mmCIF entry with sequence, helices, sheets and N, C-alpha, C, O atoms, coordinates in Angstrom:
data_MODEL
# 
_entry.id   MODEL 
# 
_entity.id                         1 
_entity.type                       polymer 
_entity.pdbx_number_of_molecules   1 
# 
_entity_poly.entity_id                      1 
_entity_poly.type                           'polypeptide(L)' 
_entity_poly.nstd_linkage                   no 
_entity_poly.nstd_monomer                   no 
_entity_poly.pdbx_seq_one_letter_code       MSNLLFFAAWPMLAACYLLYILKDYDRFTLGSEKTTLSSASV 
_entity_poly.pdbx_seq_one_letter_code_can   MSNLLFFAAWPMLAACYLLYILKDYDRFTLGSEKTTLSSASV 
_entity_poly.pdbx_strand_id                 A 
# 
loop_
_entity_poly_seq.entity_id 
_entity_poly_seq.num 
_entity_poly_seq.mon_id 
_entity_poly_seq.hetero 
1 1  MET n 
1 2  SER n 
1 3  ASN n 
1 4  LEU n 
1 5  LEU n 
1 6  PHE n 
1 7  PHE n 
1 8  ALA n 
1 9  ALA n 
1 10 TRP n 
1 11 PRO n 
1 12 MET n 
1 13 LEU n 
1 14 ALA n 
1 15 ALA n 
1 16 CYS n 
1 17 TYR n 
1 18 LEU n 
1 19 LEU n 
1 20 TYR n 
1 21 ILE n 
1 22 LEU n 
1 23 LYS n 
1 24 ASP n 
1 25 TYR n 
1 26 ASP n 
1 27 ARG n 
1 28 PHE n 
1 29 THR n 
1 30 LEU n 
1 31 GLY n 
1 32 SER n 
1 33 GLU n 
1 34 LYS n 
1 35 THR n 
1 36 THR n 
1 37 LEU n 
1 38 SER n 
1 39 SER n 
1 40 ALA n 
1 41 SER n 
1 42 VAL n 
# 
_struct_asym.id          A 
_struct_asym.entity_id   1 
# 
loop_
_struct_conf.conf_type_id 
_struct_conf.id 
_struct_conf.pdbx_PDB_helix_id 
_struct_conf.beg_label_comp_id 
_struct_conf.beg_label_asym_id 
_struct_conf.beg_label_seq_id 
_struct_conf.pdbx_beg_PDB_ins_code 
_struct_conf.end_label_comp_id 
_struct_conf.end_label_asym_id 
_struct_conf.end_label_seq_id 
_struct_conf.pdbx_end_PDB_ins_code 
_struct_conf.beg_auth_comp_id 
_struct_conf.beg_auth_asym_id 
_struct_conf.beg_auth_seq_id 
_struct_conf.end_auth_comp_id 
_struct_conf.end_auth_asym_id 
_struct_conf.end_auth_seq_id 
_struct_conf.pdbx_PDB_helix_class 
_struct_conf.details 
_struct_conf.pdbx_PDB_helix_length 
HELX_P HELX_P1 AA1 LEU A 4  ? ILE A 21 ? LEU A 4  ILE A 21 1 ? 18 
HELX_P HELX_P2 AA2 LEU A 22 ? TYR A 25 ? LEU A 22 TYR A 25 5 ? 4  
HELX_P HELX_P3 AA3 LEU A 30 ? GLU A 33 ? LEU A 30 GLU A 33 5 ? 4  
HELX_P HELX_P4 AA4 LEU A 37 ? ALA A 40 ? LEU A 37 ALA A 40 1 ? 4  
# 
_struct_conf_type.id          HELX_P 
_struct_conf_type.criteria    ? 
_struct_conf_type.reference   ? 
# 
loop_
_atom_site.group_PDB 
_atom_site.id 
_atom_site.type_symbol 
_atom_site.label_atom_id 
_atom_site.label_alt_id 
_atom_site.label_comp_id 
_atom_site.label_asym_id 
_atom_site.label_entity_id 
_atom_site.label_seq_id 
_atom_site.pdbx_PDB_ins_code 
_atom_site.Cartn_x 
_atom_site.Cartn_y 
_atom_site.Cartn_z 
_atom_site.occupancy 
_atom_site.B_iso_or_equiv 
_atom_site.pdbx_formal_charge 
_atom_site.auth_seq_id 
_atom_site.auth_comp_id 
_atom_site.auth_asym_id 
_atom_site.auth_atom_id 
_atom_site.pdbx_PDB_model_num 
ATOM 1   N N  . MET A 1 1  ? 49.183 66.156 122.283 1.00 0.00 ? 1  MET A N  1 
ATOM 2   C CA . MET A 1 1  ? 48.351 65.489 123.269 1.00 0.00 ? 1  MET A CA 1 
ATOM 3   C C  . MET A 1 1  ? 48.991 64.174 123.681 1.00 0.00 ? 1  MET A C  1 
ATOM 4   O O  . MET A 1 1  ? 48.444 63.098 123.439 1.00 0.00 ? 1  MET A O  1 
ATOM 5   N N  . SER A 1 2  ? 50.112 64.272 124.282 1.00 0.00 ? 2  SER A N  1 
ATOM 6   C CA . SER A 1 2  ? 50.810 63.051 124.671 1.00 0.00 ? 2  SER A CA 1 
ATOM 7   C C  . SER A 1 2  ? 50.290 62.489 125.989 1.00 0.00 ? 2  SER A C  1 
ATOM 8   O O  . SER A 1 2  ? 50.423 61.293 126.250 1.00 0.00 ? 2  SER A O  1 
ATOM 9   N N  . ASN A 1 3  ? 49.695 63.348 126.823 1.00 0.00 ? 3  ASN A N  1 
ATOM 10  C CA . ASN A 1 3  ? 49.227 62.865 128.112 1.00 0.00 ? 3  ASN A CA 1 
ATOM 11  C C  . ASN A 1 3  ? 47.790 63.328 128.338 1.00 0.00 ? 3  ASN A C  1 
ATOM 12  O O  . ASN A 1 3  ? 47.556 64.498 128.644 1.00 0.00 ? 3  ASN A O  1 
ATOM 13  N N  . LEU A 1 4  ? 46.824 62.413 128.187 1.00 0.00 ? 4  LEU A N  1 
ATOM 14  C CA . LEU A 1 4  ? 45.427 62.775 128.342 1.00 0.00 ? 4  LEU A CA 1 
ATOM 15  C C  . LEU A 1 4  ? 45.029 62.968 129.800 1.00 0.00 ? 4  LEU A C  1 
ATOM 16  O O  . LEU A 1 4  ? 44.012 63.603 130.078 1.00 0.00 ? 4  LEU A O  1 
ATOM 17  N N  . LEU A 1 5  ? 45.806 62.436 130.732 1.00 0.00 ? 5  LEU A N  1 
ATOM 18  C CA . LEU A 1 5  ? 45.485 62.636 132.141 1.00 0.00 ? 5  LEU A CA 1 
ATOM 19  C C  . LEU A 1 5  ? 45.624 64.098 132.545 1.00 0.00 ? 5  LEU A C  1 
ATOM 20  O O  . LEU A 1 5  ? 44.947 64.557 133.465 1.00 0.00 ? 5  LEU A O  1 
ATOM 21  N N  . PHE A 1 6  ? 46.491 64.821 131.869 1.00 0.00 ? 6  PHE A N  1 
ATOM 22  C CA . PHE A 1 6  ? 46.618 66.253 132.146 1.00 0.00 ? 6  PHE A CA 1 
ATOM 23  C C  . PHE A 1 6  ? 45.314 66.970 131.836 1.00 0.00 ? 6  PHE A C  1 
ATOM 24  O O  . PHE A 1 6  ? 44.911 67.859 132.585 1.00 0.00 ? 6  PHE A O  1 
ATOM 25  N N  . PHE A 1 7  ? 44.649 66.603 130.752 1.00 0.00 ? 7  PHE A N  1 
ATOM 26  C CA . PHE A 1 7  ? 43.388 67.240 130.390 1.00 0.00 ? 7  PHE A CA 1 
ATOM 27  C C  . PHE A 1 7  ? 42.242 66.756 131.267 1.00 0.00 ? 7  PHE A C  1 
ATOM 28  O O  . PHE A 1 7  ? 41.261 67.480 131.439 1.00 0.00 ? 7  PHE A O  1 
ATOM 29  N N  . ALA A 1 8  ? 42.336 65.576 131.815 1.00 0.00 ? 8  ALA A N  1 
ATOM 30  C CA . ALA A 1 8  ? 41.308 65.080 132.724 1.00 0.00 ? 8  ALA A CA 1 
ATOM 31  C C  . ALA A 1 8  ? 41.405 65.749 134.088 1.00 0.00 ? 8  ALA A C  1 
ATOM 32  O O  . ALA A 1 8  ? 40.430 65.753 134.839 1.00 0.00 ? 8  ALA A O  1 
ATOM 33  N N  . ALA A 1 9  ? 42.547 66.306 134.419 1.00 0.00 ? 9  ALA A N  1 
ATOM 34  C CA . ALA A 1 9  ? 42.730 66.926 135.727 1.00 0.00 ? 9  ALA A CA 1 
ATOM 35  C C  . ALA A 1 9  ? 42.047 68.283 135.815 1.00 0.00 ? 9  ALA A C  1 
ATOM 36  O O  . ALA A 1 9  ? 41.674 68.690 136.915 1.00 0.00 ? 9  ALA A O  1 
ATOM 37  N N  . TRP A 1 10 ? 41.866 69.002 134.711 1.00 0.00 ? 10 TRP A N  1 
ATOM 38  C CA . TRP A 1 10 ? 41.265 70.336 134.762 1.00 0.00 ? 10 TRP A CA 1 
ATOM 39  C C  . TRP A 1 10 ? 39.827 70.328 135.270 1.00 0.00 ? 10 TRP A C  1 
ATOM 40  O O  . TRP A 1 10 ? 39.499 71.158 136.118 1.00 0.00 ? 10 TRP A O  1 
ATOM 41  N N  . PRO A 1 11 ? 38.935 69.426 134.794 1.00 0.00 ? 11 PRO A N  1 
ATOM 42  C CA . PRO A 1 11 ? 37.583 69.411 135.376 1.00 0.00 ? 11 PRO A CA 1 
ATOM 43  C C  . PRO A 1 11 ? 37.579 69.047 136.860 1.00 0.00 ? 11 PRO A C  1 
ATOM 44  O O  . PRO A 1 11 ? 36.738 69.544 137.609 1.00 0.00 ? 11 PRO A O  1 
ATOM 45  N N  . MET A 1 12 ? 38.488 68.202 137.290 1.00 0.00 ? 12 MET A N  1 
ATOM 46  C CA . MET A 1 12 ? 38.554 67.842 138.707 1.00 0.00 ? 12 MET A CA 1 
ATOM 47  C C  . MET A 1 12 ? 38.999 69.035 139.540 1.00 0.00 ? 12 MET A C  1 
ATOM 48  O O  . MET A 1 12 ? 38.462 69.269 140.622 1.00 0.00 ? 12 MET A O  1 
ATOM 49  N N  . LEU A 1 13 ? 39.961 69.780 139.052 1.00 0.00 ? 13 LEU A N  1 
ATOM 50  C CA . LEU A 1 13 ? 40.384 70.980 139.772 1.00 0.00 ? 13 LEU A CA 1 
ATOM 51  C C  . LEU A 1 13 ? 39.254 72.001 139.839 1.00 0.00 ? 13 LEU A C  1 
ATOM 52  O O  . LEU A 1 13 ? 39.076 72.669 140.858 1.00 0.00 ? 13 LEU A O  1 
ATOM 53  N N  . ALA A 1 14 ? 38.498 72.123 138.766 1.00 0.00 ? 14 ALA A N  1 
ATOM 54  C CA . ALA A 1 14 ? 37.369 73.053 138.757 1.00 0.00 ? 14 ALA A CA 1 
ATOM 55  C C  . ALA A 1 14 ? 36.292 72.602 139.748 1.00 0.00 ? 14 ALA A C  1 
ATOM 56  O O  . ALA A 1 14 ? 35.686 73.434 140.422 1.00 0.00 ? 14 ALA A O  1 
ATOM 57  N N  . ALA A 1 15 ? 36.053 71.306 139.839 1.00 0.00 ? 15 ALA A N  1 
ATOM 58  C CA . ALA A 1 15 ? 35.062 70.787 140.788 1.00 0.00 ? 15 ALA A CA 1 
ATOM 59  C C  . ALA A 1 15 ? 35.497 71.039 142.221 1.00 0.00 ? 15 ALA A C  1 
ATOM 60  O O  . ALA A 1 15 ? 34.675 71.422 143.054 1.00 0.00 ? 15 ALA A O  1 
ATOM 61  N N  . CYS A 1 16 ? 36.748 70.835 142.520 1.00 0.00 ? 16 CYS A N  1 
ATOM 62  C CA . CYS A 1 16 ? 37.251 71.091 143.880 1.00 0.00 ? 16 CYS A CA 1 
ATOM 63  C C  . CYS A 1 16 ? 37.146 72.569 144.225 1.00 0.00 ? 16 CYS A C  1 
ATOM 64  O O  . CYS A 1 16 ? 36.803 72.923 145.353 1.00 0.00 ? 16 CYS A O  1 
ATOM 65  N N  . TYR A 1 17 ? 37.440 73.428 143.263 1.00 0.00 ? 17 TYR A N  1 
ATOM 66  C CA . TYR A 1 17 ? 37.339 74.869 143.484 1.00 0.00 ? 17 TYR A CA 1 
ATOM 67  C C  . TYR A 1 17 ? 35.887 75.272 143.744 1.00 0.00 ? 17 TYR A C  1 
ATOM 68  O O  . TYR A 1 17 ? 35.620 76.070 144.642 1.00 0.00 ? 17 TYR A O  1 
ATOM 69  N N  . LEU A 1 18 ? 34.950 74.728 142.968 1.00 0.00 ? 18 LEU A N  1 
ATOM 70  C CA . LEU A 1 18 ? 33.544 75.059 143.170 1.00 0.00 ? 18 LEU A CA 1 
ATOM 71  C C  . LEU A 1 18 ? 33.028 74.547 144.510 1.00 0.00 ? 18 LEU A C  1 
ATOM 72  O O  . LEU A 1 18 ? 32.239 75.229 145.164 1.00 0.00 ? 18 LEU A O  1 
ATOM 73  N N  . LEU A 1 19 ? 33.455 73.370 144.926 1.00 0.00 ? 19 LEU A N  1 
ATOM 74  C CA . LEU A 1 19 ? 33.039 72.872 146.239 1.00 0.00 ? 19 LEU A CA 1 
ATOM 75  C C  . LEU A 1 19 ? 33.556 73.765 147.361 1.00 0.00 ? 19 LEU A C  1 
ATOM 76  O O  . LEU A 1 19 ? 32.866 73.978 148.357 1.00 0.00 ? 19 LEU A O  1 
ATOM 77  N N  . TYR A 1 20 ? 34.768 74.286 147.200 1.00 0.00 ? 20 TYR A N  1 
ATOM 78  C CA . TYR A 1 20 ? 35.320 75.188 148.211 1.00 0.00 ? 20 TYR A CA 1 
ATOM 79  C C  . TYR A 1 20 ? 34.548 76.507 148.237 1.00 0.00 ? 20 TYR A C  1 
ATOM 80  O O  . TYR A 1 20 ? 34.269 77.046 149.308 1.00 0.00 ? 20 TYR A O  1 
ATOM 81  N N  . ILE A 1 21 ? 34.206 77.020 147.066 1.00 0.00 ? 21 ILE A N  1 
ATOM 82  C CA . ILE A 1 21 ? 33.487 78.290 146.994 1.00 0.00 ? 21 ILE A CA 1 
ATOM 83  C C  . ILE A 1 21 ? 32.060 78.153 147.529 1.00 0.00 ? 21 ILE A C  1 
ATOM 84  O O  . ILE A 1 21 ? 31.561 79.052 148.205 1.00 0.00 ? 21 ILE A O  1 
ATOM 85  N N  . LEU A 1 22 ? 31.406 77.031 147.227 1.00 0.00 ? 22 LEU A N  1 
ATOM 86  C CA . LEU A 1 22 ? 30.007 76.858 147.592 1.00 0.00 ? 22 LEU A CA 1 
ATOM 87  C C  . LEU A 1 22 ? 29.791 76.220 148.959 1.00 0.00 ? 22 LEU A C  1 
ATOM 88  O O  . LEU A 1 22 ? 28.658 75.871 149.292 1.00 0.00 ? 22 LEU A O  1 
ATOM 89  N N  . LYS A 1 23 ? 30.837 76.057 149.756 1.00 0.00 ? 23 LYS A N  1 
ATOM 90  C CA . LYS A 1 23 ? 30.675 75.370 151.044 1.00 0.00 ? 23 LYS A CA 1 
ATOM 91  C C  . LYS A 1 23 ? 29.821 76.169 152.026 1.00 0.00 ? 23 LYS A C  1 
ATOM 92  O O  . LYS A 1 23 ? 29.237 75.584 152.938 1.00 0.00 ? 23 LYS A O  1 
ATOM 93  N N  . ASP A 1 24 ? 29.733 77.477 151.866 1.00 0.00 ? 24 ASP A N  1 
ATOM 94  C CA . ASP A 1 24 ? 28.897 78.274 152.764 1.00 0.00 ? 24 ASP A CA 1 
ATOM 95  C C  . ASP A 1 24 ? 27.416 78.067 152.495 1.00 0.00 ? 24 ASP A C  1 
ATOM 96  O O  . ASP A 1 24 ? 26.591 78.369 153.358 1.00 0.00 ? 24 ASP A O  1 
ATOM 97  N N  . TYR A 1 25 ? 27.058 77.563 151.327 1.00 0.00 ? 25 TYR A N  1 
ATOM 98  C CA . TYR A 1 25 ? 25.659 77.326 150.978 1.00 0.00 ? 25 TYR A CA 1 
ATOM 99  C C  . TYR A 1 25 ? 25.228 75.890 151.275 1.00 0.00 ? 25 TYR A C  1 
ATOM 100 O O  . TYR A 1 25 ? 24.140 75.476 150.874 1.00 0.00 ? 25 TYR A O  1 
ATOM 101 N N  . ASP A 1 26 ? 26.058 75.141 151.964 1.00 0.00 ? 26 ASP A N  1 
ATOM 102 C CA . ASP A 1 26 ? 25.779 73.734 152.244 1.00 0.00 ? 26 ASP A CA 1 
ATOM 103 C C  . ASP A 1 26 ? 24.644 73.602 153.253 1.00 0.00 ? 26 ASP A C  1 
ATOM 104 O O  . ASP A 1 26 ? 24.670 74.213 154.321 1.00 0.00 ? 26 ASP A O  1 
ATOM 105 N N  . ARG A 1 27 ? 23.644 72.791 152.894 1.00 0.00 ? 27 ARG A N  1 
ATOM 106 C CA . ARG A 1 27 ? 22.530 72.544 153.804 1.00 0.00 ? 27 ARG A CA 1 
ATOM 107 C C  . ARG A 1 27 ? 22.235 71.069 153.976 1.00 0.00 ? 27 ARG A C  1 
ATOM 108 O O  . ARG A 1 27 ? 21.300 70.722 154.698 1.00 0.00 ? 27 ARG A O  1 
ATOM 109 N N  . PHE A 1 28 ? 22.997 70.182 153.341 1.00 0.00 ? 28 PHE A N  1 
ATOM 110 C CA . PHE A 1 28 ? 22.611 68.782 153.289 1.00 0.00 ? 28 PHE A CA 1 
ATOM 111 C C  . PHE A 1 28 ? 23.574 67.833 153.975 1.00 0.00 ? 28 PHE A C  1 
ATOM 112 O O  . PHE A 1 28 ? 23.240 66.660 154.142 1.00 0.00 ? 28 PHE A O  1 
ATOM 113 N N  . THR A 1 29 ? 24.744 68.278 154.378 1.00 0.00 ? 29 THR A N  1 
ATOM 114 C CA . THR A 1 29 ? 25.697 67.367 154.995 1.00 0.00 ? 29 THR A CA 1 
ATOM 115 C C  . THR A 1 29 ? 25.662 67.498 156.514 1.00 0.00 ? 29 THR A C  1 
ATOM 116 O O  . THR A 1 29 ? 25.029 68.404 157.057 1.00 0.00 ? 29 THR A O  1 
ATOM 117 N N  . LEU A 1 30 ? 26.345 66.591 157.184 1.00 0.00 ? 30 LEU A N  1 
ATOM 118 C CA . LEU A 1 30 ? 26.316 66.576 158.647 1.00 0.00 ? 30 LEU A CA 1 
ATOM 119 C C  . LEU A 1 30 ? 26.979 67.798 159.256 1.00 0.00 ? 30 LEU A C  1 
ATOM 120 O O  . LEU A 1 30 ? 26.606 68.211 160.354 1.00 0.00 ? 30 LEU A O  1 
ATOM 121 N N  . GLY A 1 31 ? 27.948 68.384 158.575 1.00 0.00 ? 31 GLY A N  1 
ATOM 122 C CA . GLY A 1 31 ? 28.644 69.539 159.125 1.00 0.00 ? 31 GLY A CA 1 
ATOM 123 C C  . GLY A 1 31 ? 27.912 70.844 158.936 1.00 0.00 ? 31 GLY A C  1 
ATOM 124 O O  . GLY A 1 31 ? 28.437 71.894 159.306 1.00 0.00 ? 31 GLY A O  1 
ATOM 125 N N  . SER A 1 32 ? 26.727 70.820 158.378 1.00 0.00 ? 32 SER A N  1 
ATOM 126 C CA . SER A 1 32 ? 26.026 72.070 158.088 1.00 0.00 ? 32 SER A CA 1 
ATOM 127 C C  . SER A 1 32 ? 25.395 72.702 159.336 1.00 0.00 ? 32 SER A C  1 
ATOM 128 O O  . SER A 1 32 ? 24.997 73.866 159.294 1.00 0.00 ? 32 SER A O  1 
ATOM 129 N N  . GLU A 1 33 ? 25.295 71.957 160.446 1.00 0.00 ? 33 GLU A N  1 
ATOM 130 C CA . GLU A 1 33 ? 24.660 72.520 161.634 1.00 0.00 ? 33 GLU A CA 1 
ATOM 131 C C  . GLU A 1 33 ? 25.587 73.450 162.417 1.00 0.00 ? 33 GLU A C  1 
ATOM 132 O O  . GLU A 1 33 ? 25.116 74.271 163.204 1.00 0.00 ? 33 GLU A O  1 
ATOM 133 N N  . LYS A 1 34 ? 26.866 73.332 162.212 1.00 0.00 ? 34 LYS A N  1 
ATOM 134 C CA . LYS A 1 34 ? 27.785 74.170 162.989 1.00 0.00 ? 34 LYS A CA 1 
ATOM 135 C C  . LYS A 1 34 ? 27.674 75.634 162.546 1.00 0.00 ? 34 LYS A C  1 
ATOM 136 O O  . LYS A 1 34 ? 27.377 75.924 161.387 1.00 0.00 ? 34 LYS A O  1 
ATOM 137 N N  . THR A 1 35 ? 27.911 76.527 163.471 1.00 0.00 ? 35 THR A N  1 
ATOM 138 C CA . THR A 1 35 ? 27.766 77.942 163.158 1.00 0.00 ? 35 THR A CA 1 
ATOM 139 C C  . THR A 1 35 ? 28.959 78.427 162.352 1.00 0.00 ? 35 THR A C  1 
ATOM 140 O O  . THR A 1 35 ? 30.096 78.012 162.575 1.00 0.00 ? 35 THR A O  1 
ATOM 141 N N  . THR A 1 36 ? 28.679 79.294 161.434 1.00 0.00 ? 36 THR A N  1 
ATOM 142 C CA . THR A 1 36 ? 29.735 79.895 160.624 1.00 0.00 ? 36 THR A CA 1 
ATOM 143 C C  . THR A 1 36 ? 29.888 81.354 161.048 1.00 0.00 ? 36 THR A C  1 
ATOM 144 O O  . THR A 1 36 ? 29.133 81.846 161.886 1.00 0.00 ? 36 THR A O  1 
ATOM 145 N N  . LEU A 1 37 ? 30.842 82.022 160.480 1.00 0.00 ? 37 LEU A N  1 
ATOM 146 C CA . LEU A 1 37 ? 31.064 83.422 160.811 1.00 0.00 ? 37 LEU A CA 1 
ATOM 147 C C  . LEU A 1 37 ? 29.884 84.284 160.413 1.00 0.00 ? 37 LEU A C  1 
ATOM 148 O O  . LEU A 1 37 ? 29.558 85.245 161.111 1.00 0.00 ? 37 LEU A O  1 
ATOM 149 N N  . SER A 1 38 ? 29.236 83.958 159.300 1.00 0.00 ? 38 SER A N  1 
ATOM 150 C CA . SER A 1 38 ? 28.110 84.773 158.850 1.00 0.00 ? 38 SER A CA 1 
ATOM 151 C C  . SER A 1 38 ? 26.888 84.609 159.748 1.00 0.00 ? 38 SER A C  1 
ATOM 152 O O  . SER A 1 38 ? 26.160 85.576 159.972 1.00 0.00 ? 38 SER A O  1 
ATOM 153 N N  . SER A 1 39 ? 26.648 83.410 160.266 1.00 0.00 ? 39 SER A N  1 
ATOM 154 C CA . SER A 1 39 ? 25.471 83.212 161.119 1.00 0.00 ? 39 SER A CA 1 
ATOM 155 C C  . SER A 1 39 ? 25.765 83.566 162.583 1.00 0.00 ? 39 SER A C  1 
ATOM 156 O O  . SER A 1 39 ? 24.831 83.802 163.349 1.00 0.00 ? 39 SER A O  1 
ATOM 157 N N  . ALA A 1 40 ? 27.025 83.607 162.981 1.00 0.00 ? 40 ALA A N  1 
ATOM 158 C CA . ALA A 1 40 ? 27.358 83.929 164.359 1.00 0.00 ? 40 ALA A CA 1 
ATOM 159 C C  . ALA A 1 40 ? 27.183 85.422 164.648 1.00 0.00 ? 40 ALA A C  1 
ATOM 160 O O  . ALA A 1 40 ? 26.970 85.803 165.799 1.00 0.00 ? 40 ALA A O  1 
ATOM 161 N N  . SER A 1 41 ? 27.269 86.257 163.634 1.00 0.00 ? 41 SER A N  1 
ATOM 162 C CA . SER A 1 41 ? 27.172 87.693 163.842 1.00 0.00 ? 41 SER A CA 1 
ATOM 163 C C  . SER A 1 41 ? 25.727 88.165 163.881 1.00 0.00 ? 41 SER A C  1 
ATOM 164 O O  . SER A 1 41 ? 25.479 89.344 164.136 1.00 0.00 ? 41 SER A O  1 
ATOM 165 N N  . VAL A 1 42 ? 24.764 87.278 163.636 1.00 0.00 ? 42 VAL A N  1 
ATOM 166 C CA . VAL A 1 42 ? 23.354 87.682 163.615 1.00 0.00 ? 42 VAL A CA 1 
ATOM 167 C C  . VAL A 1 42 ? 22.800 87.731 165.013 1.00 0.00 ? 42 VAL A C  1 
ATOM 168 O O  . VAL A 1 42 ? 21.626 88.050 165.201 1.00 0.00 ? 42 VAL A O  1 
# 
């Protein structure tokens, strides 16, 4: 364990991955009003 920053990077990478995966379920930010591919086909 010579470099603890390497171990601190794994939770951050996981958080970025989850934000990318869950972006279609976003309802609270300013960009949520734009149409997505799933809502455009309805």
